[in-house]
PDB file of N, H, CA, C and O in Angstrom:
ATOM      1  N   MET A   1       0.841  -1.188   0.000  1.00  0.00           N
ATOM      2  CA  MET A   1       0.000   0.000   0.000  1.00  0.00           C
ATOM      3  C   MET A   1       0.873   1.233   0.000  1.00  0.00           C
ATOM      4  O   MET A   1       1.863   1.315   0.727  1.00  0.00           O
ATOM      5  N   ASN A   2       0.497   2.176  -0.813  1.00  0.00           N
ATOM      6  H   ASN A   2      -0.307   2.109  -1.404  1.00  0.00           H
ATOM      7  CA  ASN A   2       1.189   3.452  -0.851  1.00  0.00           C
ATOM      8  C   ASN A   2       0.672   4.316   0.295  1.00  0.00           C
ATOM      9  O   ASN A   2      -0.488   4.727   0.286  1.00  0.00           O
ATOM     10  N   THR A   3       1.507   4.588   1.263  1.00  0.00           N
ATOM     11  H   THR A   3       2.450   4.254   1.271  1.00  0.00           H
ATOM     12  CA  THR A   3       1.056   5.307   2.445  1.00  0.00           C
ATOM     13  C   THR A   3       1.065   6.811   2.266  1.00  0.00           C
ATOM     14  O   THR A   3       0.586   7.521   3.150  1.00  0.00           O
ATOM     15  N   GLN A   4       1.584   7.330   1.173  1.00  0.00           N
ATOM     16  H   GLN A   4       1.973   6.753   0.455  1.00  0.00           H
ATOM     17  CA  GLN A   4       1.580   8.757   0.883  1.00  0.00           C
ATOM     18  C   GLN A   4       2.314   9.615   1.907  1.00  0.00           C
ATOM     19  O   GLN A   4       2.018  10.801   2.050  1.00  0.00           O
ATOM     20  N   ILE A   5       3.254   9.032   2.608  1.00  0.00           N
ATOM     21  H   ILE A   5       3.494   8.068   2.492  1.00  0.00           H
ATOM     22  CA  ILE A   5       3.971   9.785   3.633  1.00  0.00           C
ATOM     23  C   ILE A   5       5.336   9.128   3.847  1.00  0.00           C
ATOM     24  O   ILE A   5       5.447   7.902   3.880  1.00  0.00           O
ATOM     25  N   THR A   6       6.354   9.943   3.990  1.00  0.00           N
ATOM     26  H   THR A   6       6.264  10.939   3.964  1.00  0.00           H
ATOM     27  CA  THR A   6       7.693   9.409   4.225  1.00  0.00           C
ATOM     28  C   THR A   6       7.845   9.032   5.699  1.00  0.00           C
ATOM     29  O   THR A   6       7.063   9.482   6.537  1.00  0.00           O
ATOM     30  N   PRO A   7       8.839   8.217   6.015  1.00  0.00           N
ATOM     31  CA  PRO A   7       9.065   7.880   7.425  1.00  0.00           C
ATOM     32  C   PRO A   7       9.296   9.118   8.296  1.00  0.00           C
ATOM     33  O   PRO A   7       8.788   9.189   9.415  1.00  0.00           O
ATOM     34  N   ASP A   8      10.051  10.084   7.795  1.00  0.00           N
ATOM     35  H   ASP A   8      10.464  10.027   6.886  1.00  0.00           H
ATOM     36  CA  ASP A   8      10.285  11.299   8.580  1.00  0.00           C
ATOM     37  C   ASP A   8       8.993  12.075   8.786  1.00  0.00           C
ATOM     38  O   ASP A   8       8.739  12.567   9.885  1.00  0.00           O
ATOM     39  N   GLU A   9       8.178  12.191   7.751  1.00  0.00           N
ATOM     40  H   GLU A   9       8.384  11.791   6.858  1.00  0.00           H
ATOM     41  CA  GLU A   9       6.888  12.877   7.884  1.00  0.00           C
ATOM     42  C   GLU A   9       5.978  12.138   8.858  1.00  0.00           C
ATOM     43  O   GLU A   9       5.254  12.753   9.641  1.00  0.00           O
ATOM     44  N   ARG A  10       6.027  10.821   8.799  1.00  0.00           N
ATOM     45  H   ARG A  10       6.615  10.321   8.164  1.00  0.00           H
ATOM     46  CA  ARG A  10       5.213  10.004   9.706  1.00  0.00           C
ATOM     47  C   ARG A  10       5.612  10.249  11.156  1.00  0.00           C
ATOM     48  O   ARG A  10       4.752  10.391  12.025  1.00  0.00           O
ATOM     49  N   ARG A  11       6.900  10.299  11.415  1.00  0.00           N
ATOM     50  H   ARG A  11       7.599  10.184  10.710  1.00  0.00           H
ATOM     51  CA  ARG A  11       7.380  10.551  12.777  1.00  0.00           C
ATOM     52  C   ARG A  11       6.943  11.939  13.264  1.00  0.00           C
ATOM     53  O   ARG A  11       6.491  12.088  14.399  1.00  0.00           O
ATOM     54  N   LEU A  12       7.079  12.931  12.416  1.00  0.00           N
ATOM     55  H   LEU A  12       7.447  12.810  11.494  1.00  0.00           H
ATOM     56  CA  LEU A  12       6.681  14.291  12.793  1.00  0.00           C
ATOM     57  C   LEU A  12       5.181  14.389  13.033  1.00  0.00           C
ATOM     58  O   LEU A  12       4.742  15.030  13.989  1.00  0.00           O
ATOM     59  N   LEU A  13       4.401  13.762  12.176  1.00  0.00           N
ATOM     60  H   LEU A  13       4.757  13.241  11.400  1.00  0.00           H
ATOM     61  CA  LEU A  13       2.945  13.784  12.336  1.00  0.00           C
ATOM     62  C   LEU A  13       2.537  13.088  13.633  1.00  0.00           C
ATOM     63  O   LEU A  13       1.711  13.604  14.385  1.00  0.00           O
ATOM     64  N   ALA A  14       3.109  11.931  13.889  1.00  0.00           N
ATOM     65  H   ALA A  14       3.781  11.511  13.278  1.00  0.00           H
ATOM     66  CA  ALA A  14       2.778  11.190  15.113  1.00  0.00           C
ATOM     67  C   ALA A  14       3.075  12.035  16.339  1.00  0.00           C
ATOM     68  O   ALA A  14       2.276  12.083  17.275  1.00  0.00           O
ATOM     69  N   GLU A  15       4.208  12.693  16.336  1.00  0.00           N
ATOM     70  H   GLU A  15       4.856  12.654  15.576  1.00  0.00           H
ATOM     71  CA  GLU A  15       4.566  13.556  17.465  1.00  0.00           C
ATOM     72  C   GLU A  15       3.584  14.724  17.579  1.00  0.00           C
ATOM     73  O   GLU A  15       3.150  15.074  18.677  1.00  0.00           O
ATOM     74  N   LYS A  16       3.247  15.310  16.461  1.00  0.00           N
ATOM     75  H   LYS A  16       3.600  15.026  15.570  1.00  0.00           H
ATOM     76  CA  LYS A  16       2.355  16.470  16.463  1.00  0.00           C
ATOM     77  C   LYS A  16       0.964  16.135  17.001  1.00  0.00           C
ATOM     78  O   LYS A  16       0.385  16.915  17.757  1.00  0.00           O
ATOM     79  N   VAL A  17       0.425  14.969  16.609  1.00  0.00           N
ATOM     80  H   VAL A  17       0.895  14.336  15.994  1.00  0.00           H
ATOM     81  CA  VAL A  17      -0.935  14.609  17.019  1.00  0.00           C
ATOM     82  C   VAL A  17      -0.960  13.758  18.290  1.00  0.00           C
ATOM     83  O   VAL A  17      -2.032  13.429  18.795  1.00  0.00           O
ATOM     84  N   GLY A  18       0.211  13.406  18.801  1.00  0.00           N
ATOM     85  H   GLY A  18       1.082  13.673  18.390  1.00  0.00           H
ATOM     86  CA  GLY A  18       0.283  12.699  20.073  1.00  0.00           C
ATOM     87  C   GLY A  18      -0.053  11.226  20.025  1.00  0.00           C
ATOM     88  O   GLY A  18      -0.662  10.686  20.948  1.00  0.00           O
ATOM     89  N   ILE A  19       0.352  10.568  18.929  1.00  0.00           N
ATOM     90  H   ILE A  19       0.847  11.007  18.179  1.00  0.00           H
ATOM     91  CA  ILE A  19       0.176   9.115  18.860  1.00  0.00           C
ATOM     92  C   ILE A  19       1.534   8.472  18.612  1.00  0.00           C
ATOM     93  O   ILE A  19       2.482   9.140  18.200  1.00  0.00           O
ATOM     94  N   ASN A  20       1.619   7.193  18.861  1.00  0.00           N
ATOM     95  H   ASN A  20       0.849   6.650  19.196  1.00  0.00           H
ATOM     96  CA  ASN A  20       2.844   6.441  18.649  1.00  0.00           C
ATOM     97  C   ASN A  20       3.095   6.287  17.152  1.00  0.00           C
ATOM     98  O   ASN A  20       2.188   5.941  16.395  1.00  0.00           O
ATOM     99  N   GLU A  21       4.319   6.544  16.735  1.00  0.00           N
ATOM    100  H   GLU A  21       5.056   6.825  17.350  1.00  0.00           H
ATOM    101  CA  GLU A  21       4.672   6.460  15.311  1.00  0.00           C
ATOM    102  C   GLU A  21       4.476   5.056  14.759  1.00  0.00           C
ATOM    103  O   GLU A  21       4.041   4.901  13.618  1.00  0.00           O
ATOM    104  N   GLN A  22       4.786   4.036  15.541  1.00  0.00           N
ATOM    105  H   GLN A  22       5.139   4.162  16.468  1.00  0.00           H
ATOM    106  CA  GLN A  22       4.611   2.659  15.068  1.00  0.00           C
ATOM    107  C   GLN A  22       3.135   2.308  14.910  1.00  0.00           C
ATOM    108  O   GLN A  22       2.765   1.568  13.998  1.00  0.00           O
ATOM    109  N   TYR A  23       2.299   2.833  15.787  1.00  0.00           N
ATOM    110  H   TYR A  23       2.599   3.434  16.528  1.00  0.00           H
ATOM    111  CA  TYR A  23       0.851   2.646  15.661  1.00  0.00           C
ATOM    112  C   TYR A  23       0.363   3.259  14.349  1.00  0.00           C
ATOM    113  O   TYR A  23      -0.415   2.640  13.623  1.00  0.00           O
ATOM    114  N   LEU A  24       0.817   4.465  14.050  1.00  0.00           N
ATOM    115  H   LEU A  24       1.449   4.968  14.640  1.00  0.00           H
ATOM    116  CA  LEU A  24       0.442   5.110  12.788  1.00  0.00           C
ATOM    117  C   LEU A  24       0.907   4.268  11.604  1.00  0.00           C
ATOM    118  O   LEU A  24       0.150   4.053  10.659  1.00  0.00           O
ATOM    119  N   TYR A  25       2.138   3.797  11.653  1.00  0.00           N
ATOM    120  H   TYR A  25       2.753   3.973  12.422  1.00  0.00           H
ATOM    121  CA  TYR A  25       2.672   2.950  10.588  1.00  0.00           C
ATOM    122  C   TYR A  25       1.833   1.678  10.422  1.00  0.00           C
ATOM    123  O   TYR A  25       1.499   1.291   9.303  1.00  0.00           O
ATOM    124  N   GLN A  26       1.499   1.037  11.536  1.00  0.00           N
ATOM    125  H   GLN A  26       1.771   1.351  12.445  1.00  0.00           H
ATOM    126  CA  GLN A  26       0.721  -0.204  11.473  1.00  0.00           C
ATOM    127  C   GLN A  26      -0.669   0.041  10.892  1.00  0.00           C
ATOM    128  O   GLN A  26      -1.190  -0.799  10.158  1.00  0.00           O
ATOM    129  N   CYS A  27      -1.259   1.160  11.208  1.00  0.00           N
ATOM    130  H   CYS A  27      -0.836   1.842  11.804  1.00  0.00           H
ATOM    131  CA  CYS A  27      -2.577   1.482  10.646  1.00  0.00           C
ATOM    132  C   CYS A  27      -2.467   1.750   9.152  1.00  0.00           C
ATOM    133  O   CYS A  27      -3.323   1.315   8.382  1.00  0.00           O
ATOM    134  N   LEU A  28      -1.437   2.453   8.736  1.00  0.00           N
ATOM    135  H   LEU A  28      -0.741   2.806   9.362  1.00  0.00           H
ATOM    136  CA  LEU A  28      -1.253   2.760   7.322  1.00  0.00           C
ATOM    137  C   LEU A  28      -0.948   1.514   6.487  1.00  0.00           C
ATOM    138  O   LEU A  28      -1.262   1.472   5.297  1.00  0.00           O
ATOM    139  N   THR A  29      -0.344   0.513   7.100  1.00  0.00           N
ATOM    140  H   THR A  29      -0.089   0.547   8.066  1.00  0.00           H
ATOM    141  CA  THR A  29      -0.007  -0.702   6.364  1.00  0.00           C
ATOM    142  C   THR A  29      -1.041  -1.808   6.543  1.00  0.00           C
ATOM    143  O   THR A  29      -0.843  -2.928   6.071  1.00  0.00           O
ATOM    144  N   GLY A  30      -2.148  -1.496   7.226  1.00  0.00           N
ATOM    145  H   GLY A  30      -2.309  -0.586   7.609  1.00  0.00           H
ATOM    146  CA  GLY A  30      -3.230  -2.461   7.372  1.00  0.00           C
ATOM    147  C   GLY A  30      -3.045  -3.495   8.459  1.00  0.00           C
ATOM    148  O   GLY A  30      -3.828  -4.440   8.550  1.00  0.00           O
ATOM    149  N   ARG A  31      -2.039  -3.339   9.277  1.00  0.00           N
ATOM    150  H   ARG A  31      -1.403  -2.571   9.203  1.00  0.00           H
ATOM    151  CA  ARG A  31      -1.809  -4.295  10.369  1.00  0.00           C
ATOM    152  C   ARG A  31      -2.729  -4.045  11.555  1.00  0.00           C
ATOM    153  O   ARG A  31      -3.036  -4.962  12.317  1.00  0.00           O
ATOM    154  N   ARG A  32      -3.172  -2.786  11.709  1.00  0.00           N
ATOM    155  H   ARG A  32      -2.923  -2.042  11.090  1.00  0.00           H
ATOM    156  CA  ARG A  32      -4.080  -2.402  12.793  1.00  0.00           C
ATOM    157  C   ARG A  32      -5.115  -1.443  12.245  1.00  0.00           C
ATOM    158  O   ARG A  32      -4.956  -0.871  11.167  1.00  0.00           O
ATOM    159  N   GLU A  33      -6.174  -1.282  13.010  1.00  0.00           N
ATOM    160  H   GLU A  33      -6.304  -1.747  13.885  1.00  0.00           H
ATOM    161  CA  GLU A  33      -7.234  -0.329  12.678  1.00  0.00           C
ATOM    162  C   GLU A  33      -7.164   0.838  13.651  1.00  0.00           C
ATOM    163  O   GLU A  33      -7.068   0.642  14.863  1.00  0.00           O
ATOM    164  N   MET A  34      -7.212   2.031  13.123  1.00  0.00           N
ATOM    165  H   MET A  34      -7.291   2.189  12.139  1.00  0.00           H
ATOM    166  CA  MET A  34      -7.228   3.217  13.967  1.00  0.00           C
ATOM    167  C   MET A  34      -8.658   3.492  14.405  1.00  0.00           C
ATOM    168  O   MET A  34      -9.606   3.115  13.715  1.00  0.00           O
ATOM    169  N   SER A  35      -8.815   4.143  15.543  1.00  0.00           N
ATOM    170  H   SER A  35      -8.045   4.448  16.104  1.00  0.00           H
ATOM    171  CA  SER A  35     -10.155   4.514  15.970  1.00  0.00           C
ATOM    172  C   SER A  35     -10.716   5.541  14.987  1.00  0.00           C
ATOM    173  O   SER A  35      -9.964   6.304  14.380  1.00  0.00           O
ATOM    174  N   ALA A  36     -12.022   5.554  14.839  1.00  0.00           N
ATOM    175  H   ALA A  36     -12.632   4.934  15.332  1.00  0.00           H
ATOM    176  CA  ALA A  36     -12.674   6.470  13.897  1.00  0.00           C
ATOM    177  C   ALA A  36     -12.350   7.920  14.241  1.00  0.00           C
ATOM    178  O   ALA A  36     -12.094   8.731  13.352  1.00  0.00           O
ATOM    179  N   THR A  37     -12.363   8.237  15.509  1.00  0.00           N
ATOM    180  H   THR A  37     -12.571   7.578  16.232  1.00  0.00           H
ATOM    181  CA  THR A  37     -12.094   9.611  15.947  1.00  0.00           C
ATOM    182  C   THR A  37     -10.684  10.038  15.561  1.00  0.00           C
ATOM    183  O   THR A  37     -10.487  11.130  15.028  1.00  0.00           O
ATOM    184  N   GLU A  38      -9.708   9.181  15.828  1.00  0.00           N
ATOM    185  H   GLU A  38      -9.868   8.294  16.261  1.00  0.00           H
ATOM    186  CA  GLU A  38      -8.322   9.513  15.480  1.00  0.00           C
ATOM    187  C   GLU A  38      -8.130   9.590  13.978  1.00  0.00           C
ATOM    188  O   GLU A  38      -7.389  10.446  13.493  1.00  0.00           O
ATOM    189  N   ALA A  39      -8.787   8.707  13.233  1.00  0.00           N
ATOM    190  H   ALA A  39      -9.388   8.012  13.627  1.00  0.00           H
ATOM    191  CA  ALA A  39      -8.642   8.706  11.783  1.00  0.00           C
ATOM    192  C   ALA A  39      -9.154  10.016  11.186  1.00  0.00           C
ATOM    193  O   ALA A  39      -8.509  10.586  10.307  1.00  0.00           O
ATOM    194  N   VAL A  40     -10.290  10.492  11.649  1.00  0.00           N
ATOM    195  H   VAL A  40     -10.814  10.028  12.363  1.00  0.00           H
ATOM    196  CA  VAL A  40     -10.835  11.759  11.155  1.00  0.00           C
ATOM    197  C   VAL A  40      -9.905  12.905  11.541  1.00  0.00           C
ATOM    198  O   VAL A  40      -9.660  13.808  10.740  1.00  0.00           O
ATOM    199  N   ARG A  41      -9.395  12.869  12.756  1.00  0.00           N
ATOM    200  H   ARG A  41      -9.594  12.136  13.407  1.00  0.00           H
ATOM    201  CA  ARG A  41      -8.488  13.927  13.216  1.00  0.00           C
ATOM    202  C   ARG A  41      -7.226  13.985  12.357  1.00  0.00           C
ATOM    203  O   ARG A  41      -6.774  15.070  11.991  1.00  0.00           O
ATOM    204  N   ILE A  42      -6.657  12.826  12.035  1.00  0.00           N
ATOM    205  H   ILE A  42      -7.024  11.944  12.332  1.00  0.00           H
ATOM    206  CA  ILE A  42      -5.443  12.798  11.214  1.00  0.00           C
ATOM    207  C   ILE A  42      -5.761  13.193   9.778  1.00  0.00           C
ATOM    208  O   ILE A  42      -4.971  13.890   9.140  1.00  0.00           O
ATOM    209  N   GLU A  43      -6.893  12.764   9.268  1.00  0.00           N
ATOM    210  H   GLU A  43      -7.535  12.198   9.786  1.00  0.00           H
ATOM    211  CA  GLU A  43      -7.300  13.177   7.922  1.00  0.00           C
ATOM    212  C   GLU A  43      -7.388  14.708   7.856  1.00  0.00           C
ATOM    213  O   GLU A  43      -6.917  15.316   6.895  1.00  0.00           O
ATOM    214  N   GLN A  44      -7.980  15.316   8.861  1.00  0.00           N
ATOM    215  H   GLN A  44      -8.363  14.822   9.642  1.00  0.00           H
ATOM    216  CA  GLN A  44      -8.094  16.780   8.908  1.00  0.00           C
ATOM    217  C   GLN A  44      -6.726  17.430   9.076  1.00  0.00           C
ATOM    218  O   GLN A  44      -6.422  18.418   8.408  1.00  0.00           O
ATOM    219  N   GLU A  45      -5.916  16.892   9.947  1.00  0.00           N
ATOM    220  H   GLU A  45      -6.163  16.090  10.490  1.00  0.00           H
ATOM    221  CA  GLU A  45      -4.583  17.444  10.219  1.00  0.00           C
ATOM    222  C   GLU A  45      -3.702  17.428   8.972  1.00  0.00           C
ATOM    223  O   GLU A  45      -2.883  18.326   8.774  1.00  0.00           O
ATOM    224  N   THR A  46      -3.873  16.404   8.130  1.00  0.00           N
ATOM    225  H   THR A  46      -4.539  15.675   8.291  1.00  0.00           H
ATOM    226  CA  THR A  46      -3.048  16.280   6.928  1.00  0.00           C
ATOM    227  C   THR A  46      -3.737  16.848   5.686  1.00  0.00           C
ATOM    228  O   THR A  46      -3.218  16.718   4.577  1.00  0.00           O
ATOM    229  N   GLY A  47      -4.884  17.467   5.861  1.00  0.00           N
ATOM    230  H   GLY A  47      -5.305  17.573   6.762  1.00  0.00           H
ATOM    231  CA  GLY A  47      -5.600  18.030   4.717  1.00  0.00           C
ATOM    232  C   GLY A  47      -6.049  16.970   3.725  1.00  0.00           C
ATOM    233  O   GLY A  47      -6.187  17.241   2.532  1.00  0.00           O
ATOM    234  N   GLY A  48      -6.277  15.756   4.226  1.00  0.00           N
ATOM    235  H   GLY A  48      -6.165  15.535   5.195  1.00  0.00           H
ATOM    236  CA  GLY A  48      -6.731  14.655   3.385  1.00  0.00           C
ATOM    237  C   GLY A  48      -5.617  13.838   2.753  1.00  0.00           C
ATOM    238  O   GLY A  48      -5.883  12.852   2.066  1.00  0.00           O
ATOM    239  N   ARG A  49      -4.388  14.233   2.978  1.00  0.00           N
ATOM    240  H   ARG A  49      -4.172  15.034   3.536  1.00  0.00           H
ATOM    241  CA  ARG A  49      -3.259  13.464   2.433  1.00  0.00           C
ATOM    242  C   ARG A  49      -3.288  12.028   2.945  1.00  0.00           C
ATOM    243  O   ARG A  49      -3.049  11.081   2.197  1.00  0.00           O
ATOM    244  N   LEU A  50      -3.583  11.887   4.235  1.00  0.00           N
ATOM    245  H   LEU A  50      -3.777  12.657   4.844  1.00  0.00           H
ATOM    246  CA  LEU A  50      -3.849  10.571   4.815  1.00  0.00           C
ATOM    247  C   LEU A  50      -5.340  10.525   5.091  1.00  0.00           C
ATOM    248  O   LEU A  50      -5.860  11.308   5.885  1.00  0.00           O
ATOM    249  N   SER A  51      -6.012   9.619   4.441  1.00  0.00           N
ATOM    250  H   SER A  51      -5.589   8.983   3.796  1.00  0.00           H
ATOM    251  CA  SER A  51      -7.465   9.558   4.582  1.00  0.00           C
ATOM    252  C   SER A  51      -7.874   8.537   5.640  1.00  0.00           C
ATOM    253  O   SER A  51      -7.105   7.651   6.012  1.00  0.00           O
ATOM    254  N   ARG A  52      -9.098   8.691   6.105  1.00  0.00           N
ATOM    255  H   ARG A  52      -9.723   9.411   5.802  1.00  0.00           H
ATOM    256  CA  ARG A  52      -9.622   7.722   7.078  1.00  0.00           C
ATOM    257  C   ARG A  52      -9.718   6.341   6.450  1.00  0.00           C
ATOM    258  O   ARG A  52      -9.618   5.339   7.157  1.00  0.00           O
ATOM    259  N   LYS A  53      -9.909   6.266   5.139  1.00  0.00           N
ATOM    260  H   LYS A  53      -9.990   7.080   4.564  1.00  0.00           H
ATOM    261  CA  LYS A  53      -9.934   4.965   4.457  1.00  0.00           C
ATOM    262  C   LYS A  53      -8.562   4.297   4.533  1.00  0.00           C
ATOM    263  O   LYS A  53      -8.473   3.073   4.623  1.00  0.00           O
ATOM    264  N   MET A  54      -7.497   5.093   4.497  1.00  0.00           N
ATOM    265  H   MET A  54      -7.570   6.087   4.423  1.00  0.00           H
ATOM    266  CA  MET A  54      -6.145   4.544   4.603  1.00  0.00           C
ATOM    267  C   MET A  54      -5.846   4.061   6.018  1.00  0.00           C
ATOM    268  O   MET A  54      -5.080   3.116   6.211  1.00  0.00           O
ATOM    269  N   LEU A  55      -6.450   4.710   6.997  1.00  0.00           N
ATOM    270  H   LEU A  55      -7.072   5.477   6.840  1.00  0.00           H
ATOM    271  CA  LEU A  55      -6.148   4.420   8.402  1.00  0.00           C
ATOM    272  C   LEU A  55      -7.052   3.343   9.004  1.00  0.00           C
ATOM    273  O   LEU A  55      -6.706   2.726  10.011  1.00  0.00           O
ATOM    274  N   CYS A  56      -8.205   3.122   8.385  1.00  0.00           N
ATOM    275  H   CYS A  56      -8.486   3.623   7.566  1.00  0.00           H
ATOM    276  CA  CYS A  56      -9.174   2.112   8.843  1.00  0.00           C
ATOM    277  C   CYS A  56      -9.520   1.211   7.661  1.00  0.00           C
ATOM    278  O   CYS A  56     -10.678   1.142   7.249  1.00  0.00           O
ATOM    279  N   GLN A  57      -8.538   0.533   7.126  1.00  0.00           N
ATOM    280  H   GLN A  57      -7.598   0.589   7.461  1.00  0.00           H
ATOM    281  CA  GLN A  57      -8.687  -0.182   5.866  1.00  0.00           C
ATOM    282  C   GLN A  57      -9.767  -1.254   5.880  1.00  0.00           C
ATOM    283  O   GLN A  57     -10.446  -1.449   4.871  1.00  0.00           O
ATOM    284  N   ASP A  58      -9.942  -1.949   6.989  1.00  0.00           N
ATOM    285  H   ASP A  58      -9.391  -1.791   7.808  1.00  0.00           H
ATOM    286  CA  ASP A  58     -10.925  -3.030   7.042  1.00  0.00           C
ATOM    287  C   ASP A  58     -12.323  -2.559   7.415  1.00  0.00           C
ATOM    288  O   ASP A  58     -13.311  -3.204   7.065  1.00  0.00           O
ATOM    289  N   SER A  59     -12.411  -1.438   8.121  1.00  0.00           N
ATOM    290  H   SER A  59     -11.609  -0.913   8.405  1.00  0.00           H
ATOM    291  CA  SER A  59     -13.714  -1.066   8.682  1.00  0.00           C
ATOM    292  C   SER A  59     -14.301   0.245   8.160  1.00  0.00           C
ATOM    293  O   SER A  59     -15.416   0.603   8.538  1.00  0.00           O
ATOM    294  N   TRP A  60     -13.588   0.959   7.311  1.00  0.00           N
ATOM    295  H   TRP A  60     -12.682   0.668   7.004  1.00  0.00           H
ATOM    296  CA  TRP A  60     -14.052   2.289   6.927  1.00  0.00           C
ATOM    297  C   TRP A  60     -15.437   2.261   6.287  1.00  0.00           C
ATOM    298  O   TRP A  60     -16.230   3.175   6.515  1.00  0.00           O
ATOM    299  N   GLY A  61     -15.750   1.245   5.499  1.00  0.00           N
ATOM    300  H   GLY A  61     -15.106   0.502   5.313  1.00  0.00           H
ATOM    301  CA  GLY A  61     -17.050   1.171   4.837  1.00  0.00           C
ATOM    302  C   GLY A  61     -18.208   1.022   5.803  1.00  0.00           C
ATOM    303  O   GLY A  61     -19.297   1.540   5.558  1.00  0.00           O
ATOM    304  N   ALA A  62     -17.979   0.318   6.896  1.00  0.00           N
ATOM    305  H   ALA A  62     -17.094  -0.103   7.094  1.00  0.00           H
ATOM    306  CA  ALA A  62     -19.028   0.154   7.901  1.00  0.00           C
ATOM    307  C   ALA A  62     -19.162   1.397   8.777  1.00  0.00           C
ATOM    308  O   ALA A  62     -20.255   1.726   9.237  1.00  0.00           O
ATOM    309  N   ILE A  63     -18.051   2.077   9.000  1.00  0.00           N
ATOM    310  H   ILE A  63     -17.163   1.810   8.626  1.00  0.00           H
ATOM    311  CA  ILE A  63     -18.069   3.271   9.851  1.00  0.00           C
ATOM    312  C   ILE A  63     -18.654   4.464   9.099  1.00  0.00           C
ATOM    313  O   ILE A  63     -19.442   5.231   9.651  1.00  0.00           O
ATOM    314  N   TRP A  64     -18.258   4.610   7.833  1.00  0.00           N
ATOM    315  H   TRP A  64     -17.617   3.986   7.385  1.00  0.00           H
ATOM    316  CA  TRP A  64     -18.686   5.750   7.024  1.00  0.00           C
ATOM    317  C   TRP A  64     -19.350   5.262   5.734  1.00  0.00           C
ATOM    318  O   TRP A  64     -18.755   5.368   4.661  1.00  0.00           O
ATOM    319  N   PRO A  65     -20.574   4.730   5.822  1.00  0.00           N
ATOM    320  CA  PRO A  65     -21.226   4.208   4.604  1.00  0.00           C
ATOM    321  C   PRO A  65     -21.426   5.279   3.537  1.00  0.00           C
ATOM    322  O   PRO A  65     -21.510   4.959   2.351  1.00  0.00           O
ATOM    323  N   GLU A  66     -21.503   6.534   3.937  1.00  0.00           N
ATOM    324  H   GLU A  66     -21.436   6.794   4.900  1.00  0.00           H
ATOM    325  CA  GLU A  66     -21.663   7.606   2.952  1.00  0.00           C
ATOM    326  C   GLU A  66     -20.457   7.703   2.018  1.00  0.00           C
ATOM    327  O   GLU A  66     -20.593   8.149   0.879  1.00  0.00           O
ATOM    328  N   LEU A  67     -19.275   7.289   2.491  1.00  0.00           N
ATOM    329  H   LEU A  67     -19.164   6.927   3.417  1.00  0.00           H
ATOM    330  CA  LEU A  67     -18.094   7.285   1.630  1.00  0.00           C
ATOM    331  C   LEU A  67     -18.169   6.170   0.592  1.00  0.00           C
ATOM    332  O   LEU A  67     -17.690   6.324  -0.531  1.00  0.00           O
ATOM    333  N   VAL A  68     -18.768   5.057   0.971  1.00  0.00           N
ATOM    334  H   VAL A  68     -19.158   4.932   1.883  1.00  0.00           H
ATOM    335  CA  VAL A  68     -18.954   3.947   0.036  1.00  0.00           C
ATOM    336  C   VAL A  68     -19.915   4.385  -1.067  1.00  0.00           C
ATOM    337  O   VAL A  68     -19.671   4.139  -2.248  1.00  0.00           O
ATOM    338  N   GLU A  69     -20.994   5.028  -0.677  1.00  0.00           N
ATOM    339  H   GLU A  69     -21.192   5.228   0.283  1.00  0.00           H
ATOM    340  CA  GLU A  69     -21.974   5.505  -1.638  1.00  0.00           C
ATOM    341  C   GLU A  69     -21.378   6.551  -2.570  1.00  0.00           C
ATOM    342  O   GLU A  69     -21.681   6.567  -3.763  1.00  0.00           O
ATOM    343  N   ALA A  70     -20.540   7.416  -2.036  1.00  0.00           N
ATOM    344  H   ALA A  70     -20.295   7.403  -1.066  1.00  0.00           H
ATOM    345  CA  ALA A  70     -19.908   8.458  -2.841  1.00  0.00           C
ATOM    346  C   ALA A  70     -18.929   7.860  -3.862  1.00  0.00           C
ATOM    347  O   ALA A  70     -18.711   8.434  -4.929  1.00  0.00           O
ATOM    348  N   GLN A  71     -18.349   6.712  -3.529  1.00  0.00           N
ATOM    349  H   GLN A  71     -18.526   6.246  -2.662  1.00  0.00           H
ATOM    350  CA  GLN A  71     -17.406   6.059  -4.419  1.00  0.00           C
ATOM    351  C   GLN A  71     -18.113   5.378  -5.597  1.00  0.00           C
ATOM    352  O   GLN A  71     -17.537   5.225  -6.674  1.00  0.00           O
ATOM    353  N   ALA A  72     -19.369   4.973  -5.377  1.00  0.00           N
ATOM    354  H   ALA A  72     -19.837   5.097  -4.502  1.00  0.00           H
ATOM    355  CA  ALA A  72     -20.108   4.218  -6.405  1.00  0.00           C
ATOM    356  C   ALA A  72     -20.471   5.054  -7.602  1.00  0.00           C
ATOM    357  O   ALA A  72     -21.091   4.552  -8.540  1.00  0.00           O
TER     358      ALA A  72
END
């Protein structure tokens, strides 16, 4: 998966938003699911560069069905 962020940018973002950098990495690579609240916050913080769909790869469709409809 293309995470759209370099390791250095990931470290800076994690520090800025107060989450563990490895947790962010694991969410971006599909190893873990981020909470919906944190995913929206990071999406906003990055101006959409990192989307909630990227951070909640397995569950985003159930959490935000309006995004699924918008994609169709």
